[in-house]
ZAMARGU-4260 file (C-alpha; in steps of 0.2 Angstrom, whole numbers, plus 5000, padded with zeros to 4 digits):
<rodrens>
0) 4860/4927/4973 | 4850/4919/4987 | 4833/4914/4983 | 4825/4928/4992 | 4838/4941/4988
5) 4835/4956/4976 | 4848/4966/4967 | 4844/4980/4979 | 4847/4969/4994 | 4865/4966/4988
10) 4868/4984/4985 | 4867/4983/4966 | 4862/4998/4955 | 4855/4989/4940 | 4852/5005/4931
15) 4871/5009/4930 | 4882/4998/4919 | 4897/4989/4926 | 4912/4984/4916 | 4912/4966/4924
20) 4895/4963/4919 | 4897/4971/4901 | 4912/4959/4899 | 4902/4945/4905 | 4889/4949/4891
25) 4903/4949/4878 | 4909/4932/4884 | 4891/4925/4881 | 4887/4925/4900 | 4870/4927/4908
30) 4875/4937/4924 | 4871/4955/4917 | 4857/4967/4917 | 4848/4976/4903 | 4859/4992/4905
35) 4875/4981/4903 | 4868/4972/4888 | 4863/4989/4880 | 4881/4996/4883 | 4888/4980/4876
40) 4878/4981/4860 | 4882/4999/4858 | 4901/4996/4859 | 4899/4980/4848 | 4890/4991/4835
45) 4905/5002/4833 | 4918/4989/4837 | 4913/4971/4833 | 4930/4964/4837 | 4927/4968/4855
50) 4920/4950/4857 | 4937/4943/4851 | 4946/4954/4862 | 4936/4947/4877 | 4940/4929/4872
55) 4958/4932/4868 | 4960/4941/4885 | 4953/4926/4894 | 4964/4914/4885 | 4979/4925/4889
60) 4975/4924/4908 | 4975/4905/4906 | 4992/4904/4898 | 5000/4917/4910 | 4994/4908/4925
65) 4999/4891/4919 | 5016/4898/4915 | 5018/4905/4933 | 5012/4890/4942 | 5020/4877/4931
70) 5036/4885/4926 | 5040/4898/4939 | 5034/4889/4954 | 5021/4903/4959 | 5008/4896/4971
75) 5000/4913/4976 | 4989/4924/4966 | 4981/4941/4969 | 4968/4944/4955 | 4962/4962/4955
80) 4946/4966/4945 | 4941/4948/4944 | 4925/4949/4934 | 4911/4937/4934 | 4916/4919/4935
85) 4917/4909/4919 | 4928/4895/4913 | 4946/4893/4918 | 4946/4906/4932 | 4963/4910/4940
90) 4962/4897/4954 | 4956/4883/4943 | 4970/4885/4931 | 4983/4887/4945 | 4976/4873/4956
95) 4976/4861/4941 | 4995/4863/4941 | 4997/4864/4960 | 4982/4860/4971 | 4990/4870/4985
100) 4989/4887/4976 | 4981/4901/4986 | 4971/4914/4977 | 4963/4931/4982 | 4950/4938/4971
105) 4946/4957/4972 | 4931/4966/4964 | 4919/4980/4969 | 4903/4973/4961 | 4892/4965/4974
110) 4886/4953/4960 | 4904/4947/4956 | 4907/4944/4975 | 4891/4934/4977 | 4894/4923/4962
115) 4913/4921/4966 | 4909/4915/4984 | 4896/4903/4977 | 4906/4896/4962 | 4924/4898/4965
120) 4928/4884/4976 | 4946/4880/4981 | 4954/4863/4982 | 4956/4856/5000 | 4975/4859/4999
125) 4974/4877/4993 | 4963/4892/4997 | 4952/4905/4989 | 4947/4922/4997 | 4936/4936/4990
130) 4938/4954/4994 | 4925/4968/4991 | 4937/4982/4987 | 4942/4995/4974 | 4958/4995/4964
135) 4959/5013/4970 | 4963/5007/4988 | 4979/4997/4985 | 4984/4999/5003 | 4968/4991/5009
140) 4969/4977/4996 | 4986/4972/5002 | 4981/4973/5020 | 4966/4962/5018 | 4974/4950/5006
145) 4988/4947/5018 | 4976/4936/5028 | 4977/4923/5015 | 4993/4927/5005 | 5011/4927/5012
150) 5019/4943/5006 | 5036/4936/5011 | 5034/4923/4996 | 5032/4926/4977 | 5014/4932/4972
155) 5007/4933/4954 | 4998/4950/4953 | 4984/4949/4940 | 4978/4966/4933 | 4969/4961/4918
160) 4959/4976/4910 | 4957/4984/4927 | 4968/5000/4925 | 4958/5006/4910 | 4945/5010/4923
165) 4957/5022/4931 | 4956/5037/4918 | 4970/5047/4926 | 4987/5041/4921 | 4996/5047/4936
170) 4983/5039/4948 | 4985/5022/4938 | 5003/5022/4939 | 5003/5026/4958 | 4991/5011/4960
175) 5003/5000/4951 | 5018/5006/4960 | 5009/5003/4977 | 5004/4986/4973 | 5020/4980/4965
180) 5030/4989/4979 | 5021/4977/4991 | 5027/4962/4982 | 5042/4952/4987 | 5056/4949/4975
185) 5052/4935/4963 | 5034/4940/4961 | 5026/4943/4944 | 5015/4957/4937 | 5002/4950/4924
190) 4994/4965/4916 | 4983/4969/4901 | 4975/4985/4895 | 4965/4991/4881 | 4974/5001/4867
195) 4969/5009/4850 | 4985/5004/4842 | 4977/4990/4831 | 4961/4998/4825 | 4962/5017/4830
200) 4946/5023/4823 | 4935/5009/4829 | 4943/5008/4846 | 4941/5027/4848 | 4923/5026/4844
205) 4921/5012/4857 | 4930/5022/4870 | 4918/5037/4867 | 4903/5025/4867 | 4907/5018/4884
210) 4911/5035/4891 | 4894/5042/4885 | 4885/5026/4892 | 4892/5028/4909 | 4905/5014/4908
215) 4921/5024/4904 | 4937/5014/4900 | 4953/5023/4896 | 4963/5016/4881 | 4982/5018/4882
220) 4996/5016/4870 | 5007/5001/4870 | 5021/5012/4876 | 5010/5017/4891 | 5006/4999/4895
225) 5024/4995/4894 | 5028/5009/4906 | 5018/4999/4919 | 5032/4986/4919 | 5046/4999/4923
230) 5058/4991/4935 | 5052/4973/4931 | 5061/4960/4920 | 5049/4957/4906 | 5047/4939/4900
235) 5047/4936/4881 | 5039/4941/4870 | 5037/4957/4880 | 5022/4969/4878 | 5011/4962/4864
240) 4993/4959/4859 | 4985/4947/4871 | 4982/4935/4856 | 5001/4934/4853 | 5008/4931/4871
245) 5015/4914/4869 | 5000/4907/4859 | 4997/4889/4857 | 5004/4883/4840 | 4991/4883/4826
250) 4992/4876/4808 | 4987/4892/4800 | 5000/4903/4808 | 5000/4917/4821 | 4983/4923/4828
255) 4977/4941/4822 | 4982/4955/4834 | 4968/4962/4844 | 4967/4979/4853 | 4972/4974/4870
260) 4990/4973/4875 | 4998/4963/4889 | 5014/4958/4897 | 5021/4948/4911 | 5036/4955/4922
265) 5046/4948/4936 | 5051/4958/4951 | 5070/4956/4954 | 5075/4948/4970
</rodrens>
């Protein structure tokens, strides 16, 4: 924020929790307010594993972007529900592979956009843009993102933890369909969502706690998450826990499953 800017100047309601700031708190960040920390602690009290979910989710983002930029030749990314900047943001991972990569970040929290514009700097060869927009306006997102991205060439659509904020299943599917429908063949959907499949009782308590605290998040089954990839060619290993999507080799075996599932799907040409 600017030296003389207050949260109110930026349109921030610091009395209402926001998922991006709660997530920032779980990742050990400082860009959050007392109400976000309160919700974060309430959820962690009933579901301590949420911090590991946040960390594994961030690591999955890095692996997926490295794969798309390094192995699939994708040089454009549309990251919806960006969250607050932390280490290895989408453009940093992509531009380490190819400095010419172009990225558009989308979020609807003024604090996210302020920090993004200040901290997420593109390479000279590439580009970064930031849209203040809601995932519930996919048409507006596509229209504005087209100023930076070429929708005639493959795009990596990043939707990490964002559709859980859309509680109605039909609405969530319609948003996904609109966004994927706007992508050219050869594009990819990288999607992650929360689920109660691994630890149902604790996850259900966490879901209730967030709803009661004013930060609702809809948990979906792995089958529902897999449904978001209908019509796409799922890359191996399919829809799995974020900790198990092509993890780096470890001497002590496979990482434990966490209650967020993910996948990467290619749109046929």
